C-alpha positions, 0 to 999 in steps of 0.5 A: 692750663695744667691739669685742667680739662681742655677742649676735646677735638679731632686730630687728623692723624692716623693712630696705626701702630707698627706691626705688633703681631710678630713672635715675641723677641727673646730678652737677649735682644734687649740686653744693654738697650736704652731707647733713644729719645724720640725727636719731635717735629718742629711743626705739626703732629708727632705720634709718640711711637718709640722710646717708651719703657715700663716698670712695676711700681713694686720695683721702684720707690721713685715718684712721678716728680723724679721719674718724669725728669729728663735723664732719669736712669732707666736701668732695669726698665723694660723697653718697648718698641711702641706704646702697648699694654703691659702684657704686650710689653712683657711678651716683647721682652721675652716673657712667657714664650708660646703664650697661646700654646695649650694653657700657657697663659693660665700660668701667667701670674696676674697678681703682678698687675695688682700694683701700678706700673710706670710708663716713661718716654723721653723726647727731644723738643725744639719749641717754636718761638711764640708757638704752643706745644700740646700733648694729646692722650688718646685713651688709657686702659685703666686710669693714670696720673700724667707727669711732664718734666717733674710736674703733674699735669693731670690726675686719674679722675680725668685721665681714664677710658680706652677711647677718651681723647684729652689734650693738654697745653704743656707749653709752660713745661716744655724745654728746648732739648730733652723732655720726659713724660711719665704715666702712673697707670692703675690696673684696668677693670675689664674682667666681667667674670667678677660679677660681685665686683662693680666695674669702675671705668668705661674701658675696653674689654673683650666680654665673652669673646676671649679669655681675660688677658692677665693684665686686663689690657692695662696700659696704652692702646693708641699712641699719644701725640705731641702737637707743635703749632703757632698761636692758632690751632685748627681742630675737628676738621671734617666734611658734611655732605648732602647728596641728591637722591639720584646721586647726581650732585653733592653739596659739601660743607667744610667745617673746622674749629679754630682756637685762639691760644693767645690773650688777644683777638686774632684774625685767622684765614682758613684755607684749603682744598678738597681733592679727588684725582685731578679734581681740586676744589679750593676754599677759603674763609676768614674768621676773627677769634677772641682771646682764648676762644674757639670759633667754628668755621663752616665753608659752604657752596655759597662761599665756594661754588665748587663745593656743589659737586656735579657727578660726584665719585660715589663710594659703594660697598664691596661687590656693589661698586667702586670705593673712590675717596676724597681728601680735605686739607686745611690750614689756619694762618695768622699774619700770613704765616701758617699756624696749624694744619689739618687733614681728613679723608672722606667718601661721598655716599648716603646711608639711611635706615628704616624699620620694615613693616610690622609682622602681624601676630609676632611678638618679635616683629611688632615694630618691624626690623632694622633695614639699611639703605646705601645710596638709595639701595636696600641691601642685606648686611652680611658681616661678622664680629671683629676681635682685636689682638688679645693684648691689643697689639695692632699690625696694619699688615695683619689687619690687611690680611683680615680685610682680604679674608672678609672680601674673599668670603664675600662679606660686606660688613664687620661689627665692632662691639666696642674694641675700636681699632686704630683709625688705620683699620677704618681706612683699610675698610674704606678702601676695601668697601667693607661696611663698619658697624661700631657701637658700645660694649655690653656687660660692663660699666657701659651698660650700667644705669647712668644713675650709678655713674659719678660725675667723672664717669659721665664726663668721661662718657661724653668725651669718649662719645664725642671722640668716637663720633669724630673719629668715625663720621667721615669714614664712608665704611661706617654706616651706623652706630649702636648706642647700646648692645645687650641693653638700650641706653636709659634716657640720661645716657641716651641724651648724653650720647646723642648730644655728643654725636650731634656736636660732632656732626655724626649724621649716620643712623644711630640705633638703640641696641643690638637686641630688640629693645628701644630707647626714648629718642632713638625708638625701637632698635629692630634688631635681635641676637642669637643663637650661639650654637648648633641649629640644623639648616632647615631651622636656620632657613625658617622665617615663619615660626615665632622663634623667641625666648619665652622667658624674655620676648625681646630676645631671639635665640634661634637665628632663624632667617628673619629681621636683623641678627646682630650676633649669631652663629652655629656654635663651635668652630673646630680648626683643621688638624694642621691648625690644631697641631700648632696650639694643642698637644694630642691629649688636649685634642682628644678631648675635642672628639673622643666619644668618652669625653666629648660626646653627649649634650651634658657630658664633655670636658671643659677646655681652655681654648673654648673659654667663656665665662662661668655661666657658659660652662655647659655651652663651652663643652664640645658635647652641645656641638658634637651631639647633632653631628654624631647623630646626623653624620654617624659615629667617628672613631678617631681624630681623622674621622672626626675632622672629616665630619666636623669640617663638612658639618661646619661648612653645611650649617654656615653656608645655610646660615648666610644663604637663609638671610640672603634668600629671605631678604626680599620676602615682603611679609617677613624679610631678613635684613642683616646677619652678623656672624658671631664671630669673624675672628678670635684673639687667640687660637680658639675652638669656638665662634670664629671664621678663621684662625689666628694663624689664618687657617681656614676651616669649613666655616670659612668656605661655607660662608664663601660659597653662600656669599658669591656675588651671583649665587644659586642656593637651595632653600632647606625649608621648602626645597626650592632653588633661588638665585641672588644677585649681590652685585651692583649690576643687573644680571641677564642671560642666566639659567639655573639647573638642579640635579638630584643625584643618588649616593651611587651617582645616578641622576634621578631628576633634573630641572632647569629654567631661565632666571630672567633679568635680575636687578641688584640685590634681588633674589628670585625663586626659579625652581621647585624640583621634586625628590623622586620616590625611592631615592637613597636616604642620603642623596645630593642636589647639585645646582649650577647657574650658567650664562651660555657655556660659562658657569657662574655659580656651582653649589652641591648639597648633601641632603636627607629624605628624613628632615631634622625636627627641632623641639621648639618648646624645649629649645626655648624653655628657660634654663637651657643654658645661662644666660640665654638660650641658644642651641637646638633641642631635637625631637626624639629621633629627630635628626636628618640621616646623612650617615650614607656619606660614610658608605661612599667608596674612595674617589680617584682623583688626579691633581695638576698644579702650577705656580706663577707670579702675578703682580706682587702676588704668587698665584697657584692654580690647582686642577682637580679631576675625578677620574673614578669609574664608579658613581662616587663623587669626590666629596668635599675635596680640599687643597692646601699649599705648603712651602718648606714643610710649612702651610702657606698662610694667609691665602685666598682661594677662588673656591675650595672644599669642592665636590666632583663626580666622575668625569668632572674637574675644577680649577681653583686658584690661590693667591698668597705671598709665598715664593713661586718655587718650592710649593707643594699642594696637598689634596684630600677630602671626605672620601678622597685619599690624601695625595701631594703634588709639586706646584712650582 
């Protein structure tokens, strides 16, 4: 019925939009362009992905009754290639070129978005005789009035919310031929920096991840859909699974909602199949549905014995096994004619969670920590937080590159704090074996007390909760859902969420919050947050000290390796010089490294590309990050020497952060169960909190994480000096031997220790060596670790260390007011910095480089062999290779290893996979003490 709230159920259609991250096209490309009306399928679901136009209400006085009529003249309207936000549309039409260069975005006039904007789409529909036509709105960022062919279908009190799904029966208003849809959209409410203005909508916002887009992401993120079908609709198709503990069998239940759209009772046959490879399990059920009613059909093994699956193909996380997928296809028939269809992919696996044993005497640990078990195997979650494009543009190919980077770094998870992407990304994670950790957003209306929510907001919250539960439940990559972020839900809100998730058959673990808090029904979260800036490696490895915020014991702001840290990093990520040159002019770059402006913990200039909201002003300054680098590694004098220092420093602490969580994951007294690096990526070129750039360049953070997350890995414990070996694969590892060499700055091996590792089970970690540092060694020295199986090197890891340990002043670190809103960086004791300044005395290393390029399948593979041919003892420290074609850096790119350290006589071959041509490739190699050289690679 027009304007009424329809039943909100799942629709089985991907919401991926066309590749939208290409550079904005010039306005001339649209001269005289009028989008053609999109043709709608006569049966099934059609995504409304083309033919949209937008215009400010300030430029037209026409009403929705006029704008939504077929044939309405759209001269002066801006054409869109896809449904998107207002800023995305303006960029596509050539407005604001080079939006991310320097401070261009700050100059975009935001007042143009204070008024409503119109979205218009014209479609061609040929309705089926006796059929029904539905319009599905998959969220609006902001709120909107909806018009179809001159009639107002829905008002903004209902049509709001980024993740809402609302279905409208528009059969009475659809004509045979041209039809028009119009949306009168009010500005989104996503700017959390306006603390004195209460937020009004449960909407997408990027919190402190990125600056606020000038339009606050107003408009459409997901494409609306038109559904044409017969008298019966099938919705909410999904599979509920009960898998045996030993994974030997799986009992599947096929469920769907059958809706009768007519005024008389109907007998409906629901039939379909579950398929995997050559296996096909057919199923069928018959149900009688009263007029204008909905009935849920559940087909079990009692109805279809094949749904008792023996030896199912089990889905495993990346590195632990394969990722097989099953497919469900259903149709609903009346009188022998198919009326409606549905389909869904799913994977068979089990996920549970538990709290580890409480830690005696600890405030932050009295309830234990959250631990996840996949297919009966506990594992340490190693992931990072994902950010969408700043203007919510979505590109499947861009996301595919991001997912390939996640796997290349050895990560097994990605967290979504709200900002839910189209279903295409979850499908890509399914295929890649990367776990997805979604949940609601912090710091907005989502976390206000439910007593402040109006009835409309509560209805919208229930809708969005049910929609997300239905979207996520069958994706095997999804392993949990956080029903709160910085805060746990209050009782009313928790009840609303849990009922919606229960109705959706969401059977995965749900957690109260991302912090160490609890809610009445879900109980303790067993998670923590922070820190967010620099900590030395030995502090990161600590899992014994009571490291909590003294102002609020429920918080942890140090990131030390215990429990489950849902967001943590070691601060700023400084892109490589190549990347900096692409988005910052020299005068802005100077603010990053110039000792006169960027040095000192309280000095430094605020920089636009470290944007955070006002309370983070001090943290956004480079001094907080640069000060420990300056003291530990020694002074720099220019951009080049700063780059060498900062990339080395990023690698060091990021490697330690991940290794500490892996290394302590099997500590029975105080285990580390998960780490989510804050963040994986940013929505724009940034100097803060990212593992790779928007240009896909890979700073030291990237390769530090990659080294730490090797499938079978040898590592150094900065806390006690031991050597540990981890097996992150799904297979037992035998025949391994670990060797540690302690090497002076002049290249002399001062001590060697070696030992067999023994049989190492999946997800196991073992301490294998405790080498002693000999007296009289240079204040700065190296420890080289190798893990071998026979003559094969399984893992190689080089550390630069100091005889003087870093000393953190913990009371000052946790004192209230270190910065607002939360403490998150180390305060060092007086003269408490490790001495790594000896690295600056290393003599230049002499290397030789050979490189070749070949085609392999659909990829180009470049192999680079680096050999240290020097006669002295100086290692080629932190030696990095980059590829160029036609003078441009080859990106995205996946290296087998990079930023390697080699002593005289040693060599290593590293390979890069990319989509570039196999001809005209040059490789550039340089390092901390390695003069730059370039070689032709093919």
